[in-house]
C-alpha positions in Angstrom: 0.2 0.5 0.4 1.3 3.5 -0.7 2.1 6.4 1.9 2.7 9.8 2.2 6.4 10.6 3.9 5.4 13.4 5.7 7.7 16.2 7.4 7.2 19.1 9.5 9.2 21.5 10.5 8.3 25.3 11.7 10.0 28.4 11.5 13.2 27.7 14.2 12.8 24.3 15.3 12.1 20.2 13.3 8.3 19.3 14.8 7.2 15.9 13.1 8.3 13.3 10.3 7.4 9.9 9.5 5.1 7.4 7.5 1.7 9.0 6.6 -2.3 7.2 6.2 -3.9 10.4 5.2 -2.9 14.4 6.0 -6.1 16.9 6.6 -5.3 21.0 6.8 -6.4 24.4 6.2 -5.3 26.5 3.0 -6.3 30.1 2.5 -8.3 28.5 -0.4 -10.5 25.6 2.0 -9.3 22.5 4.5 -7.8 19.9 1.7 -7.4 16.0 3.1 -3.9 15.0 1.3 -4.2 11.1 0.7 -1.3 8.9 -1.0 -1.5 9.8 -5.3 -2.7 12.9 -4.5 -1.6 15.4 -7.4 1.1 17.7 -6.9 0.3 21.4 -5.2 1.8 24.4 -3.3 -0.9 26.1 -0.8 -0.7 28.7 1.7 -1.4 26.8 4.9 -4.4 28.5 7.1 -4.1 29.0 10.8 -5.8 26.3 12.5 -5.2 22.4 13.0 -2.9 19.7 10.5 -4.3 16.4 11.0 -2.1 13.0 10.5 -3.4 9.4 10.4 0.3 8.3 10.8 0.2 4.6 9.2 1.0 3.3 13.0 -0.8 4.6 16.1 -2.9 7.2 16.4 -4.0 10.5 14.5 -1.2 13.4 15.7 -2.6 17.2 15.7 -0.4 20.0 15.4 -1.4 23.7 15.2 -0.1 25.5 13.0 -0.3 29.3 13.0 0.2 29.6 8.9 2.8 28.9 6.9 3.0 26.6 3.4 1.8 23.6 2.3 3.3 21.1 -0.6 2.7 17.8 -1.9 5.3 15.8 -4.7 5.6 12.3 -5.3 3.9 11.3 -2.1 5.5 13.1 0.1 3.8 16.3 2.2 6.4 18.8 3.1 4.9 21.4 5.5 6.5 24.4 6.5 5.1 26.7 9.3 5.7 29.8 10.9 4.9 28.5 14.2 3.8 24.7 15.0 3.2 22.9 17.9 2.4 19.7 18.1 -1.1 18.2 20.2 -0.6 17.1 24.0 -1.0 13.1 22.9 1.8 13.5 19.8 5.3 12.4 20.6 7.7 13.6 17.8 8.0 11.5 15.4 11.6 10.7 13.2 13.9 12.8 11.7 
């Protein structure tokens, strides 16, 4: 089964990376869900919560204050102005 390679960084620190089944985010144009095989995309990230469903484990929530969101070849890169993992999440691999 295909999976997404996800990396989230903030302006001043690494936030999370790992394999995921799905990523949901709020962009300046509205909410978007990314699954493996999604068409290439570059979007402005709006303030709100990212939801990541890792390949294994519980859903991960990341609160962001804006930034950029890109998708290409099953790789999702999120560069946020500020980002913080939700309470239940732990840092992913790097």
